[in-house]
Backbone as CSV, one residue per row, in Angstrom:
resi,resn,N_x,N_y,N_z,CA_x,CA_y,CA_z,C_x,C_y,C_z
1,UNK,-39.770,41.709,-23.150,-39.599,43.086,-23.541,-40.851,43.900,-23.210
2,UNK,-41.989,43.304,-23.396,-43.262,43.968,-23.111,-43.369,44.305,-21.635
3,UNK,-42.837,43.411,-20.764,-42.910,43.652,-19.325,-42.144,44.900,-18.932
4,UNK,-40.957,45.113,-19.524,-40.168,46.289,-19.179,-40.869,47.561,-19.625
5,UNK,-41.552,47.501,-20.763,-42.298,48.676,-21.217,-43.445,48.964,-20.257
6,UNK,-44.108,47.901,-19.829,-45.196,48.073,-18.879,-44.689,48.690,-17.584
7,UNK,-43.491,48.246,-17.132,-42.906,48.779,-15.902,-42.633,50.265,-16.066
8,UNK,-42.085,50.612,-17.214,-41.781,52.011,-17.462,-43.062,52.839,-17.515
9,UNK,-44.069,52.291,-18.110,-45.333,53.015,-18.205,-45.960,53.199,-16.830
10,UNK,-45.895,52.179,-15.993,-46.493,52.290,-14.664,-45.709,53.276,-13.819
11,UNK,-44.392,53.292,-13.982,-43.578,54.239,-13.223,-43.898,55.659,-13.642
12,UNK,-44.051,55.833,-14.926,-44.390,57.166,-15.419,-45.762,57.594,-14.933
13,UNK,-46.665,56.645,-14.826,-48.001,56.976,-14.359,-47.995,57.373,-12.894
14,UNK,-47.118,56.756,-12.105,-47.076,57.029,-10.673,-46.504,58.406,-10.383
15,UNK,-45.565,58.871,-11.212,-44.931,60.166,-10.976,-45.290,61.117,-12.105
16,UNK,-46.326,61.831,-11.926,-46.706,62.778,-12.972,-45.650,63.878,-13.081
17,UNK,-45.412,64.278,-14.287,-44.425,65.326,-14.515,-45.022,66.672,-14.178
18,UNK,-44.329,67.326,-13.308,-44.711,68.688,-12.978,-43.438,69.505,-13.063
19,UNK,-43.523,70.753,-13.218,-42.316,71.558,-13.319,-41.400,71.345,-12.131
20,UNK,-41.976,71.174,-10.936,-41.143,70.993,-9.744,-40.525,69.601,-9.716
21,UNK,-41.328,68.542,-9.907,-40.821,67.169,-9.867,-39.908,66.889,-11.056
22,UNK,-40.277,67.371,-12.230,-39.505,67.100,-13.437,-38.105,67.674,-13.367
23,UNK,-37.999,68.928,-12.923,-36.683,69.550,-12.851,-35.824,68.909,-11.789
24,UNK,-36.376,68.648,-10.632,-35.627,68.025,-9.545,-35.177,66.634,-9.934
25,UNK,-36.066,65.907,-10.572,-35.745,64.545,-10.996,-34.637,64.571,-12.054
26,UNK,-34.716,65.466,-12.986,-33.712,65.583,-14.040,-32.378,65.998,-13.441
27,UNK,-32.405,66.965,-12.528,-31.161,67.405,-11.891,-30.529,66.272,-11.091
28,UNK,-31.358,65.516,-10.388,-30.847,64.395,-9.587,-30.266,63.321,-10.505
29,UNK,-30.975,63.022,-11.574,-30.469,62.023,-12.524,-29.184,62.507,-13.197
30,UNK,-29.109,63.786,-13.487,-27.902,64.353,-14.085,-26.723,64.240,-13.122
31,UNK,-26.952,64.572,-11.849,-25.885,64.446,-10.849,-25.432,62.996,-10.721
32,UNK,-26.395,62.067,-10.713,-26.043,60.646,-10.627,-25.235,60.226,-11.851
33,UNK,-25.646,60.679,-13.016,-24.921,60.347,-14.250,-23.516,60.942,-14.221
34,UNK,-23.389,62.181,-13.729,-22.070,62.804,-13.623,-21.190,62.044,-12.645
35,UNK,-21.763,61.616,-11.513,-20.987,60.817,-10.545,-20.552,59.495,-11.152
36,UNK,-21.461,58.850,-11.857,-21.121,57.579,-12.510,-20.033,57.797,-13.555
37,UNK,-20.152,58.866,-14.327,-19.135,59.176,-15.343,-17.787,59.436,-14.679
38,UNK,-17.788,60.159,-13.567,-16.547,60.435,-12.838,-15.933,59.139,-12.312
39,UNK,-16.774,58.237,-11.779,-16.280,56.945,-11.287,-15.662,56.141,-12.424
40,UNK,-16.334,56.129,-13.576,-15.794,55.411,-14.734,-14.480,56.031,-15.206
41,UNK,-14.438,57.356,-15.194,-13.209,58.044,-15.598,-12.062,57.700,-14.627
42,UNK,-12.353,57.727,-13.330,-11.334,57.388,-12.328,-10.854,55.946,-12.502
43,UNK,-11.794,55.030,-12.724,-11.428,53.625,-12.926,-10.573,53.478,-14.181
44,UNK,-10.933,54.206,-15.234,-10.155,54.155,-16.470,-8.749,54.698,-16.243
45,UNK,-8.629,55.795,-15.513,-7.312,56.379,-15.225,-6.455,55.409,-14.407
46,UNK,-7.061,54.740,-13.410,-6.310,53.759,-12.619,-5.860,52.591,-13.489
47,UNK,-6.737,52.119,-14.365,-6.389,51.009,-15.265,-5.275,51.430,-16.219
48,UNK,-5.349,52.665,-16.716,-4.312,53.170,-17.621,-2.970,53.264,-16.891
49,UNK,-2.993,53.767,-15.660,-1.762,53.876,-14.866,-1.194,52.486,-14.580
50,UNK,-2.057,51.539,-14.270,-1.591,50.176,-14.006,-0.978,49.561,-15.262
51,UNK,-1.592,49.775,-16.400,-1.039,49.266,-17.665,0.323,49.891,-17.947
52,UNK,0.467,51.193,-17.689,1.767,51.854,-17.873,2.814,51.268,-16.929
53,UNK,2.427,51.006,-15.682,3.356,50.413,-14.719,3.776,49.016,-15.150
54,UNK,2.842,48.222,-15.640,3.159,46.871,-16.108,4.116,46.946,-17.287
55,UNK,3.857,47.874,-18.218,4.734,48.041,-19.384,6.144,48.432,-18.948
56,UNK,6.248,49.392,-18.028,7.567,49.826,-17.555,8.290,48.713,-16.813
57,UNK,7.550,47.958,-15.987,8.157,46.828,-15.269,8.665,45.780,-16.245
58,UNK,7.881,45.509,-17.279,8.278,44.527,-18.295,9.533,44.985,-19.030
59,UNK,9.585,46.256,-19.381,10.770,46.782,-20.061,12.007,46.651,-19.179
60,UNK,11.864,46.932,-17.899,12.992,46.805,-16.971,13.434,45.351,-16.861
61,UNK,12.468,44.440,-16.757,12.804,43.019,-16.656,13.497,42.522,-17.911
62,UNK,13.038,42.960,-19.080,13.670,42.559,-20.343,15.087,43.121,-20.416
63,UNK,15.268,44.369,-20.030,16.609,44.970,-20.046,17.545,44.212,-19.108
64,UNK,17.054,43.854,-17.917,17.883,43.088,-16.979,18.173,41.692,-17.502
65,UNK,17.213,41.078,-18.159,17.439,39.741,-18.725,18.545,39.792,-19.775
66,UNK,18.533,40.828,-20.618,19.594,40.983,-21.612,20.933,41.270,-20.929
67,UNK,20.899,42.131,-19.941,22.122,42.567,-19.277,22.788,41.413,-18.519
68,UNK,21.980,40.571,-17.867,22.539,39.519,-17.022,22.333,38.123,-17.598
69,UNK,22.112,38.018,-18.895,21.852,36.726,-19.524,23.014,35.752,-19.349
70,UNK,24.220,36.230,-19.332,25.381,35.352,-19.240,25.911,35.227,-17.812
71,UNK,25.156,35.696,-16.855,25.626,35.694,-15.468,25.992,34.284,-14.994
72,UNK,25.109,33.306,-15.206,25.399,31.942,-14.763,26.606,31.363,-15.493
73,UNK,26.692,31.628,-16.791,27.824,31.145,-17.576,29.128,31.763,-17.058
74,UNK,29.113,33.054,-16.812,30.305,33.747,-16.315,30.701,33.220,-14.936
75,UNK,29.721,32.946,-14.098,30.001,32.411,-12.759,30.718,31.072,-12.860
76,UNK,30.255,30.215,-13.778,30.883,28.901,-13.961,32.303,29.035,-14.515
77,UNK,32.527,30.033,-15.340,33.860,30.217,-15.929,34.887,30.718,-14.917
78,UNK,34.448,31.294,-13.825,35.405,31.785,-12.832,36.237,30.642,-12.259
79,UNK,35.659,29.445,-12.118,36.430,28.293,-11.621,37.522,27.910,-12.617
80,UNK,37.229,27.999,-13.889,38.225,27.692,-14.923,39.358,28.716,-14.850
81,UNK,39.015,29.983,-14.708,40.036,31.033,-14.607,40.894,30.821,-13.361
82,UNK,40.253,30.465,-12.237,41.004,30.200,-11.003,42.017,29.085,-11.201
83,UNK,41.629,28.037,-11.911,42.538,26.919,-12.168,43.725,27.350,-13.016
84,UNK,43.455,28.160,-14.025,44.549,28.644,-14.872,45.506,29.543,-14.084
85,UNK,44.963,30.406,-13.249,45.811,31.283,-12.436,46.629,30.477,-11.435
86,UNK,46.050,29.437,-10.845,46.785,28.595,-9.902,47.940,27.886,-10.604
87,UNK,47.711,27.451,-11.842,48.776,26.791,-12.602,49.923,27.759,-12.878
88,UNK,49.596,28.986,-13.216,50.637,29.975,-13.496,51.367,30.418,-12.226
89,UNK,50.697,30.375,-11.096,51.310,30.804,-9.839,52.301,29.788,-9.287
90,UNK,52.158,28.547,-9.711,53.045,27.490,-9.212,54.429,27.632,-9.843
91,UNK,55.446,27.803,-8.964,56.801,27.982,-9.474,57.551,26.658,-9.598
92,UNK,57.142,25.653,-8.851,57.879,24.389,-8.860,57.152,23.299,-9.640
93,UNK,56.307,23.680,-10.572,55.549,22.688,-11.333,56.428,22.039,-12.393
94,UNK,56.297,20.750,-12.480,57.010,20.023,-13.532,56.140,20.049,-14.788
95,UNK,56.731,19.652,-15.883,55.982,19.617,-17.141,54.798,18.670,-17.021
96,UNK,54.992,17.549,-16.324,53.905,16.575,-16.168,52.777,17.149,-15.292
97,UNK,53.159,17.813,-14.202,52.156,18.434,-13.343,51.388,19.527,-14.095
98,UNK,52.120,20.301,-14.867,51.497,21.366,-15.657,50.505,20.761,-16.658
99,UNK,50.904,19.702,-17.320,50.025,19.028,-18.283,48.768,18.507,-17.577
100,UNK,48.929,17.871,-16.434,47.777,17.356,-15.677,46.838,18.501,-15.271
101,UNK,47.419,19.602,-14.868,46.614,20.762,-14.492,45.843,21.328,-15.674
102,UNK,46.499,21.388,-16.816,45.832,21.899,-18.021,44.713,20.943,-18.437
103,UNK,44.955,19.645,-18.346,43.912,18.670,-18.683,42.711,18.800,-17.737
104,UNK,42.987,19.002,-16.460,41.912,19.197,-15.485,41.117,20.463,-15.811
105,UNK,41.828,21.513,-16.147,41.174,22.774,-16.495,40.336,22.619,-17.762
106,UNK,40.846,21.886,-18.738,40.090,21.637,-19.958,38.819,20.836,-19.655
107,UNK,38.900,19.864,-18.753,37.699,19.114,-18.352,36.690,20.037,-17.679
108,UNK,37.178,20.957,-16.852,36.277,21.937,-16.224,35.564,22.769,-17.296
109,UNK,36.322,23.240,-18.265,35.759,24.058,-19.327,34.736,23.268,-20.143
110,UNK,35.060,22.018,-20.466,34.109,21.175,-21.204,32.835,20.973,-20.398
111,UNK,32.971,20.823,-19.099,31.802,20.662,-18.229,30.915,21.907,-18.266
112,UNK,31.539,23.074,-18.233,30.783,24.326,-18.321,30.070,24.398,-19.674
113,UNK,30.776,24.045,-20.758,30.171,24.067,-22.089,28.971,23.125,-22.149
114,UNK,29.105,21.931,-21.597,27.994,20.975,-21.606,26.802,21.523,-20.825
115,UNK,27.081,22.108,-19.676,26.015,22.646,-18.825,25.213,23.721,-19.552
116,UNK,25.880,24.509,-20.396,25.221,25.612,-21.080,24.982,25.331,-22.564
117,UNK,25.059,24.065,-22.944,24.729,23.596,-24.285,25.577,24.252,-25.379
118,UNK,26.876,24.384,-25.100,27.837,24.855,-26.099,28.532,23.601,-26.629
119,UNK,28.409,23.372,-27.945,28.958,22.153,-28.555,30.003,22.507,-29.590
120,UNK,30.995,21.636,-29.691,32.059,21.822,-30.686,31.577,21.398,-32.064
121,UNK,32.104,22.074,-33.064,31.938,21.647,-34.456,33.323,21.194,-34.901
122,UNK,33.509,19.897,-35.035,34.782,19.339,-35.493,34.470,18.446,-36.696
123,UNK,34.415,19.060,-37.894,33.861,18.385,-39.060,34.835,17.558,-39.901
124,UNK,35.962,17.135,-39.343,36.935,16.374,-40.123,36.288,15.175,-40.809
125,UNK,36.427,15.089,-42.142,35.886,13.977,-42.911,34.419,14.141,-43.296
126,UNK,33.766,15.177,-42.811,32.345,15.401,-43.132,32.214,16.213,-44.418
127,UNK,31.015,16.213,-44.979,30.701,17.030,-46.138,30.724,18.500,-45.712
128,UNK,31.254,19.364,-46.549,31.317,20.794,-46.249,29.905,21.358,-46.116
129,UNK,29.658,22.087,-45.034,28.362,22.733,-44.782,28.627,24.221,-44.588
130,UNK,28.237,25.052,-45.555,28.534,26.485,-45.458,27.834,27.171,-44.287
131,UNK,26.831,26.515,-43.706,26.143,27.095,-42.554,26.922,26.877,-41.259
132,UNK,27.823,25.882,-41.244,28.578,25.561,-40.038,30.091,25.652,-40.229
133,UNK,30.532,25.717,-41.465,31.972,25.717,-41.745,32.331,26.922,-42.601
134,UNK,33.573,27.353,-42.452,34.089,28.418,-43.308,35.325,27.871,-43.987
135,UNK,35.253,27.723,-45.304,36.367,27.173,-46.068,37.398,28.267,-46.312
136,UNK,38.621,27.989,-45.887,39.700,28.956,-46.125,40.409,28.671,-47.437
137,UNK,40.415,27.401,-47.818,41.028,27.042,-49.093,40.571,25.643,-49.485
138,UNK,41.021,25.240,-50.663,40.761,23.885,-51.119,42.103,23.205,-51.334
139,UNK,42.066,21.896,-51.289,43.296,21.134,-51.507,42.951,19.886,-52.299
140,UNK,43.858,19.539,-53.207,43.654,18.294,-53.957,43.747,17.143,-52.980
141,UNK,42.825,16.206,-53.144,42.786,15.100,-52.198,42.115,13.898,-52.836
142,UNK,42.399,12.742,-52.277,41.725,11.522,-52.718,40.306,11.467,-52.151
143,UNK,40.042,12.293,-51.180,38.707,12.327,-50.571,37.697,12.862,-51.585
144,UNK,36.446,12.581,-51.337,35.371,13.042,-52.207,35.371,14.572,-52.223
145,UNK,35.123,15.181,-53.395,35.092,16.645,-53.463,34.075,17.222,-52.462
146,UNK,34.378,18.410,-51.964,33.563,19.131,-50.969,33.525,18.429,-49.615
147,UNK,34.540,17.647,-49.336,34.668,17.022,-48.027,35.737,17.783,-47.250
148,UNK,35.518,17.951,-45.960,36.491,18.638,-45.110,37.688,17.705,-44.919
149,UNK,38.867,18.158,-45.363,40.070,17.327,-45.223,40.936,17.775,-44.058
150,UNK,40.779,19.008,-43.617,41.556,19.485,-42.486,40.769,20.558,-41.734
151,UNK,40.783,20.441,-40.404,40.133,21.441,-39.556,41.232,22.313,-38.956
152,UNK,41.221,23.594,-39.301,42.230,24.511,-38.781,41.816,25.067,-37.418
153,UNK,40.514,25.227,-37.226,39.998,25.728,-35.956,38.568,25.207,-35.802
154,UNK,38.301,24.592,-34.645,36.966,24.064,-34.387,35.974,25.212,-34.304
155,UNK,34.741,24.906,-34.648,33.667,25.877,-34.511,32.851,25.533,-33.271
156,UNK,31.862,26.362,-32.971,31.032,26.134,-31.782,29.583,26.488,-32.059
157,UNK,28.694,25.713,-31.443,27.250,25.945,-31.492,26.777,26.286,-30.091
158,UNK,25.831,27.178,-30.003,25.150,27.471,-28.741,23.681,27.183,-28.979
159,UNK,23.179,26.134,-28.348,21.784,25.719,-28.553,21.471,25.571,-30.039
160,UNK,22.345,24.874,-30.734,22.217,24.577,-32.173,22.344,25.808,-33.080
161,UNK,22.800,26.921,-32.536,23.045,28.119,-33.337,24.555,28.322,-33.433
162,UNK,25.053,28.548,-34.625,26.492,28.712,-34.832,26.938,30.027,-34.204
163,UNK,27.890,29.918,-33.260,28.465,31.138,-32.697,29.865,31.379,-33.258
164,UNK,30.462,30.309,-33.806,31.719,30.446,-34.539,31.815,29.268,-35.501
165,UNK,31.918,29.541,-36.805,32.040,28.436,-37.757,33.427,27.794,-37.667
166,UNK,33.493,26.523,-38.023,34.784,25.829,-38.068,35.550,26.326,-39.290
167,UNK,36.840,26.593,-39.113,37.696,26.997,-40.232,38.307,25.736,-40.823
168,UNK,38.063,25.506,-42.123,38.437,24.225,-42.726,39.091,24.388,-44.084
169,UNK,39.719,23.291,-44.487,40.222,23.154,-45.852,39.381,22.048,-46.478
170,UNK,38.899,22.311,-47.686,37.960,21.419,-48.354,38.646,20.716,-49.528
171,UNK,38.278,19.460,-49.736,38.858,18.665,-50.829,38.316,19.128,-52.173
172,UNK,39.211,19.140,-53.130,38.792,19.359,-54.512,39.359,18.186,-55.310
173,UNK,38.757,17.869,-56.419,39.255,16.726,-57.192,40.672,17.003,-57.710
174,UNK,41.427,15.913,-57.792,42.790,16.072,-58.321,42.694,16.463,-59.778
175,UNK,43.617,17.298,-60.179,43.651,17.741,-61.577,44.027,16.555,-62.456
176,UNK,43.314,16.416,-63.553,43.597,15.344,-64.488,44.690,15.835,-65.426
177,UNK,45.754,15.049,-65.492,46.874,15.439,-66.363,46.528,15.142,-67.792
178,UNK,46.837,16.073,-68.669,46.611,15.850,-70.097,47.772,15.029,-70.623
179,UNK,47.442,13.894,-71.153,48.484,13.035,-71.716,48.356,13.093,-73.239
180,UNK,49.261,13.797,-73.836,49.246,13.903,-75.293,50.173,12.867,-75.869
181,UNK,49.711,12.189,-76.857,50.533,11.172,-77.501,50.966,11.585,-78.849
């Protein structure tokens, strides 16, 4: 630190302040400072514009991601739709051929579901889970209470998130008859 002070002192000693040198030096330093300030301002404006462009680009990319999120899934489903339309277009199909076609189409659909991690919820005989099942009613049964005794409609998960709960009937204990003697 002492060395820098010495440098400053020696510089000051070399250039004596005179009205002519002092004013010119101050004006020159002021112009340099103004130029530096302008350069910093310009750099800041460019950085601000770049940040705004990045933000706008990100917003556009997010909007497109939301808009086209199901594009691959929809593309895969077109083959399933084509199979169903081909089955309906056939005028000379027998019941057996129609059944085989429907089974093939169902396999295609299951393949698409597997590819996109869509899983069935088929809880027959399982304990009732209100997060995955929707109980429509209860029925007396020999099964343990709160057990699913009938599945009316399968549910579905997408990446372990319920997109449709299974519609079920849940067991309730059989009513105990009052036997009066």
